[in-house]
C-alpha positions as CSV (number, residue, x, y, z in Angstrom):
1,M,4.2,-77.1,54.8
2,A,7.1,-76.0,57.0
3,K,9.7,-73.9,55.4
4,Q,13.1,-75.4,54.8
5,T,15.7,-74.5,57.4
6,I,18.5,-72.4,55.9
7,T,22.1,-72.7,57.1
8,F,24.8,-70.4,55.8
9,S,28.3,-71.6,55.4
10,R,30.6,-71.1,58.3
11,T,33.7,-71.6,56.3
12,D,35.4,-68.3,55.4
13,S,39.0,-69.1,54.9
14,A,39.8,-65.6,53.9
15,K,38.1,-64.1,57.1
16,F,36.5,-61.4,55.0
17,F,33.8,-60.2,57.5
18,K,36.1,-60.4,60.5
19,T,38.6,-58.1,58.7
20,L,35.8,-55.8,57.5
21,N,34.1,-55.6,60.8
22,K,37.4,-54.7,62.5
23,R,38.2,-52.0,60.0
24,V,34.7,-50.4,60.3
25,N,34.8,-50.5,64.1
26,N,38.3,-48.9,64.0
27,Y,36.8,-46.1,61.9
28,F,34.3,-45.2,64.6
29,K,36.8,-45.7,67.4
30,E,39.5,-43.5,65.8
31,N,37.0,-40.7,64.9
32,K,35.3,-41.0,68.3
33,I,31.8,-41.1,66.9
34,K,28.8,-43.2,67.7
35,K,27.4,-45.7,65.2
36,T,23.9,-44.3,65.7
37,G,22.3,-41.2,64.3
38,N,23.5,-37.6,64.8
39,W,22.3,-34.1,64.2
40,K,22.2,-34.7,60.5
41,L,19.7,-37.5,61.0
42,Y,17.6,-35.4,63.3
43,I,17.4,-32.5,60.8
44,K,16.4,-35.1,58.1
45,A,13.7,-36.4,60.4
46,L,12.3,-32.9,60.8
47,V,12.3,-32.3,57.0
48,M,10.6,-35.6,56.3
49,F,7.9,-35.2,58.9
50,T,7.3,-31.7,57.6
51,L,6.8,-33.1,54.1
52,L,4.4,-35.7,55.5
53,L,2.3,-33.5,57.8
54,G,2.7,-30.0,56.6
55,P,0.6,-30.4,53.4
56,L,-2.1,-32.2,55.4
57,A,-2.3,-29.2,57.8
58,L,-2.5,-26.9,54.8
59,I,-5.3,-28.9,53.1
60,L,-7.3,-29.0,56.3
61,T,-7.0,-25.3,57.0
62,V,-6.9,-23.5,53.7
63,D,-9.3,-23.6,50.8
64,L,-7.0,-24.8,48.1
65,P,-7.8,-25.2,44.4
66,A,-8.1,-28.8,43.2
67,W,-4.7,-28.8,41.4
68,L,-2.9,-27.7,44.6
69,Q,-4.8,-30.3,46.6
70,I,-3.4,-32.9,44.2
71,I,0.1,-31.6,44.4
72,S,-0.2,-31.5,48.2
73,M,-1.2,-35.1,48.4
74,M,1.7,-36.1,46.1
75,I,4.1,-34.2,48.5
76,I,2.5,-36.1,51.4
77,G,3.3,-39.3,49.5
78,V,6.9,-38.1,49.1
79,G,7.0,-37.4,52.9
80,M,5.5,-40.8,53.7
81,A,8.2,-42.6,51.8
82,G,10.8,-40.2,53.3
83,V,9.8,-40.8,56.9
84,G,9.8,-44.5,56.2
85,M,13.3,-44.6,54.7
86,N,15.0,-42.0,56.9
87,V,13.3,-42.3,60.3
88,M,11.2,-45.5,60.7
89,H,13.8,-47.6,59.0
90,D,16.8,-46.6,61.1
91,A,14.7,-46.6,64.3
92,N,13.4,-50.2,63.8
93,H,16.9,-51.3,63.2
94,G,17.9,-49.7,66.5
95,S,20.3,-47.3,64.8
96,F,18.3,-44.0,64.9
97,S,19.5,-43.3,68.5
98,S,21.6,-44.8,71.2
99,K,18.5,-44.5,73.5
100,K,16.0,-47.4,73.1
101,W,13.0,-45.3,73.9
102,V,13.8,-42.9,71.1
103,N,14.1,-45.8,68.7
104,R,10.8,-47.2,69.8
105,L,9.1,-43.8,69.5
106,M,10.5,-43.1,66.0
107,G,9.9,-46.7,65.0
108,S,6.3,-46.3,65.9
109,S,5.9,-43.7,63.1
110,I,5.2,-46.7,60.9
111,H,1.7,-46.7,62.4
112,I,0.8,-43.4,60.6
113,L,2.5,-44.7,57.4
114,A,0.0,-47.6,57.0
115,G,2.2,-50.3,58.6
116,N,2.9,-52.1,61.8
117,D,6.2,-52.3,63.6
118,Y,6.1,-56.0,64.6
119,N,5.2,-57.1,61.0
120,W,7.9,-54.8,59.5
121,K,10.6,-56.1,61.8
122,V,9.8,-59.7,61.1
123,Q,9.6,-59.2,57.3
124,H,12.5,-56.8,57.0
125,N,14.9,-57.4,59.8
126,V,14.5,-61.2,60.1
127,L,13.4,-62.6,56.8
128,H,14.8,-60.1,54.3
129,H,18.1,-59.3,56.0
130,T,18.8,-62.9,56.9
131,Y,17.6,-64.7,53.7
132,T,18.2,-62.0,51.1
133,N,17.0,-63.0,47.6
134,I,16.3,-66.6,48.7
135,Q,13.1,-67.7,47.0
136,G,10.5,-68.8,49.5
137,H,12.1,-67.1,52.5
138,D,12.7,-63.4,51.5
139,E,9.2,-62.0,51.1
140,D,10.6,-58.8,49.5
141,I,11.0,-60.8,46.2
142,D,7.6,-62.4,46.5
143,A,5.0,-60.3,44.6
144,G,2.5,-63.1,44.4
145,R,1.6,-64.4,41.0
146,I,1.4,-61.1,39.2
147,I,5.2,-60.2,39.1
148,R,8.1,-62.6,38.8
149,F,11.1,-61.3,40.7
150,S,13.1,-64.5,40.9
151,K,14.1,-67.1,38.3
152,H,13.2,-69.7,40.8
153,S,9.6,-68.7,41.0
154,K,6.9,-70.2,38.8
155,W,6.5,-68.6,35.4
156,L,3.1,-67.6,34.1
157,K,2.1,-66.3,30.7
158,I,1.2,-62.9,32.1
159,H,4.8,-62.4,33.2
160,Q,5.9,-61.8,29.6
161,Y,4.1,-58.5,29.9
162,Q,5.5,-57.5,33.3
163,K,8.0,-55.2,31.8
164,Y,5.0,-53.0,30.8
165,Y,2.9,-53.2,33.9
166,A,5.3,-53.8,36.9
167,F,6.1,-50.2,37.5
168,L,2.4,-49.3,37.4
169,L,1.7,-51.9,40.1
170,Y,4.5,-50.7,42.3
171,G,2.4,-47.8,43.4
172,L,0.0,-50.2,45.2
173,L,2.6,-51.3,47.7
174,T,1.5,-49.1,50.7
175,V,-2.2,-49.4,49.8
176,N,-1.9,-53.1,50.4
177,W,-0.2,-52.4,53.7
178,A,-3.1,-50.2,54.8
179,I,-5.8,-52.7,53.8
180,T,-4.8,-56.3,54.0
181,T,-1.1,-57.1,54.3
182,D,-0.7,-56.3,58.0
183,F,-3.6,-58.6,59.0
184,K,-2.3,-61.4,56.9
185,Q,1.3,-61.0,58.2
186,T,0.3,-60.9,61.8
187,Y,-1.7,-64.1,61.5
188,I,1.2,-65.9,59.7
189,Y,4.1,-64.6,61.8
190,L,2.3,-65.3,65.1
191,K,1.5,-68.8,63.9
192,R,5.1,-69.4,62.9
193,K,6.3,-67.8,66.2
194,L,8.5,-65.3,64.4
195,S,9.8,-62.2,66.0
196,Y,12.6,-59.7,66.1
197,G,13.5,-59.8,69.8
198,E,11.0,-60.9,72.4
199,F,8.0,-62.7,71.0
200,P,4.8,-60.7,71.6
201,K,1.7,-62.0,73.2
202,P,-0.8,-62.6,70.4
203,A,-3.5,-60.6,72.1
204,T,-1.2,-57.7,72.6
205,Q,-0.1,-57.7,68.9
206,W,-3.6,-57.9,67.6
207,T,-4.7,-55.1,69.9
208,K,-1.7,-53.0,68.9
209,L,-2.5,-53.6,65.2
210,I,-6.1,-52.6,65.5
211,I,-5.3,-49.5,67.5
212,G,-2.7,-48.6,64.9
213,K,-5.1,-48.9,62.1
214,I,-7.7,-46.8,63.9
215,L,-5.1,-44.1,64.4
216,Y,-4.0,-44.3,60.8
217,Y,-7.5,-44.1,59.3
218,S,-8.5,-41.4,61.8
219,I,-5.7,-39.2,60.4
220,W,-5.9,-39.9,56.7
221,V,-9.7,-40.6,56.3
222,V,-11.8,-39.5,59.2
223,L,-10.1,-36.2,59.8
224,P,-10.5,-34.9,56.2
225,L,-14.1,-36.1,56.1
226,S,-14.9,-34.3,59.4
227,M,-13.4,-31.1,57.8
228,G,-16.0,-31.1,55.0
229,Y,-14.3,-33.0,52.2
230,A,-16.5,-35.3,50.2
231,W,-15.9,-39.1,50.4
232,W,-14.7,-39.2,46.8
233,Q,-12.3,-36.3,47.4
234,V,-10.8,-38.2,50.4
235,L,-10.6,-41.4,48.3
236,I,-8.8,-39.7,45.4
237,G,-6.4,-38.0,47.8
238,F,-5.8,-41.2,49.7
239,L,-4.9,-43.1,46.5
240,I,-2.7,-40.3,45.2
241,M,-0.8,-40.2,48.5
242,H,-0.2,-43.9,48.6
243,Y,0.5,-44.4,44.9
244,T,3.3,-41.8,45.1
245,A,4.8,-43.4,48.2
246,G,4.4,-46.9,46.8
247,I,6.2,-46.0,43.5
248,I,9.1,-44.5,45.4
249,L,9.5,-47.3,47.9
250,S,9.1,-50.1,45.4
251,V,11.6,-48.7,43.0
252,V,14.2,-48.1,45.8
253,F,13.6,-51.7,47.1
254,Q,13.9,-53.3,43.7
255,L,17.0,-51.4,42.6
256,A,18.8,-53.0,45.6
257,H,18.1,-56.7,44.8
258,V,16.2,-57.4,41.5
259,M,19.0,-56.5,39.2
260,P,21.2,-58.2,36.6
261,N,24.2,-58.1,38.8
262,T,22.6,-59.6,41.9
263,D,22.3,-63.3,42.5
264,M,19.2,-65.3,43.5
265,P,20.9,-68.3,45.1
266,I,19.1,-71.3,46.5
267,P,20.1,-73.8,49.1
268,D,20.9,-77.4,48.4
269,E,18.5,-80.2,49.4
270,A,19.8,-80.1,53.0
271,G,19.2,-76.3,53.2
272,N,22.9,-75.4,53.1
273,M,24.0,-72.2,51.4
274,K,27.2,-71.9,49.5
275,N,28.5,-68.8,51.2
276,T,28.7,-67.3,54.6
277,W,26.0,-64.8,55.5
278,A,28.2,-61.7,54.9
279,I,29.5,-62.9,51.5
280,H,25.9,-63.8,50.6
281,Q,24.9,-60.2,51.1
282,L,27.6,-59.0,48.7
283,F,26.3,-61.3,45.9
284,T,22.7,-60.5,46.4
285,T,22.8,-56.7,47.0
286,S,23.5,-53.7,44.8
287,N,24.1,-49.9,45.4
288,F,23.0,-47.1,43.1
289,S,23.8,-43.4,42.6
290,P,26.5,-43.2,45.3
291,K,27.6,-39.7,44.3
292,N,24.2,-38.0,44.0
293,W,23.7,-36.1,47.3
294,L,19.9,-35.7,46.8
295,V,19.3,-39.4,46.2
296,E,21.5,-40.2,49.3
297,F,19.7,-37.6,51.4
298,Y,16.2,-38.6,50.5
299,T,16.5,-42.4,50.4
300,G,18.0,-42.6,53.8
301,G,21.1,-44.2,52.6
302,L,19.2,-47.1,51.0
303,N,21.0,-46.3,47.8
304,R,23.9,-47.9,49.7
305,Q,22.3,-51.3,50.3
306,V,25.6,-53.1,50.4
307,E,26.7,-51.2,53.5
308,H,23.2,-51.4,55.0
309,H,22.9,-55.1,54.7
310,L,26.3,-55.7,56.2
311,F,25.9,-53.1,59.0
312,A,22.2,-52.6,59.6
313,H,22.9,-51.6,63.2
314,I,24.8,-48.6,61.9
315,S,22.8,-45.5,61.1
316,H,22.6,-44.6,57.4
317,V,24.2,-41.2,57.9
318,H,27.6,-43.0,58.2
319,Y,27.3,-45.2,55.1
320,K,29.0,-42.8,52.8
321,N,32.0,-42.7,55.1
322,I,32.4,-46.5,55.5
323,A,31.6,-47.3,51.9
324,K,35.3,-47.0,50.8
325,I,36.3,-49.4,53.6
326,V,33.6,-51.9,52.5
327,K,34.4,-51.5,48.8
328,D,38.2,-51.8,49.2
329,T,37.9,-54.8,51.5
330,A,35.5,-56.6,49.2
331,H,38.0,-56.1,46.3
332,E,40.9,-57.1,48.5
333,F,39.2,-60.5,49.0
334,S,38.2,-60.8,45.3
335,L,34.5,-60.4,46.2
336,P,31.8,-58.5,44.3
337,Y,30.8,-54.9,45.2
338,N,27.8,-54.3,43.0
339,E,27.1,-50.7,42.2
340,Y,25.4,-48.5,39.5
341,N,26.8,-44.9,39.1
342,T,23.3,-43.4,38.5
343,M,19.8,-44.0,39.5
344,W,18.6,-43.9,35.9
345,K,21.1,-46.5,34.9
346,A,19.9,-48.7,37.7
347,I,16.3,-48.2,36.7
348,G,17.1,-49.2,33.2
349,E,18.9,-52.3,34.3
350,H,16.0,-53.3,36.6
351,Y,13.6,-52.9,33.6
352,Q,15.9,-55.3,31.6
353,Q,15.8,-57.7,34.5
354,L,12.0,-57.7,34.6
355,K,12.1,-58.4,30.9
356,V,14.4,-61.3,31.3
357,L,12.4,-62.8,34.2
358,G,9.3,-62.4,32.2
359,M,10.5,-64.6,29.4
360,K,9.5,-68.3,29.4
361,P,12.3,-70.1,31.2
362,N,13.4,-72.3,28.2
363,M,13.5,-69.1,26.1
364,A,15.5,-67.0,28.5
């Protein structure tokens, strides 16, 4: 069945986004700075790649005790999520650098993180950023049958227990990317003729996907095996690495959208949405921990999802500086600006939302 065509309202009598866009553009113009990354981002990229590849080099060259091997694989997982959030994410939005070839190079880092750039751009840039929190269109709120992220998705008896098991399953996110997700997405997206930019030739995309997987497994599986590690040691390390990255990425993703203060709107029968695209983003997105420098540094500004969803073409290193403009303008137009002061508060609220969504609808 073809998906319903979604149309956002074009009526914004208050001209919210026009005003906001002008103010943000003036900020960059007056301060004479580019909207893309700067030296701060490049230092962060170096730090994240070091966390990702440094422990691997150590494991392959030094005879470490088992407990240090485990810690090293956890650090690699931290680095995997860090590269994804700070480098790959900006690059595939075109905001890492003003040079397209640099964005393509840094964006291709996803191939050593278990993913594929074509699939990621379609799922994230096209589906998630356009149809945020719209059931059946935003795949980020579709966890299959096992977790219910939207009040509009079908309720199953198992969902009443999701408050207990959801966080445990979050760690499987990148494992799925590595094994099955990319192949399924490539098949579906090519069939639907979806793309972010020029539509790729199917043969080219399939070839790129297979080569990417060969590279990925060569680094994280074949290389350790060739250095003398037993298959079960490699398997355990592989799972530790991915489970660590999966937990981090999943929690950061969910704190932005599956929260008590974010809406899950649906279109009318004709596919029309109540709000304009920009105002829709304010109702469906939430920030967390805006004053914690470590959270801000490590999550690549994804703790400021409101700014990111409104200005994805701007590098995350600038979000902190434009946040006041966004917040003040939203309040000026009597629009929501969702935010939790701490990460722990946001995690607690996400848990409560899982609990509510897990209740049988006529009991919620």
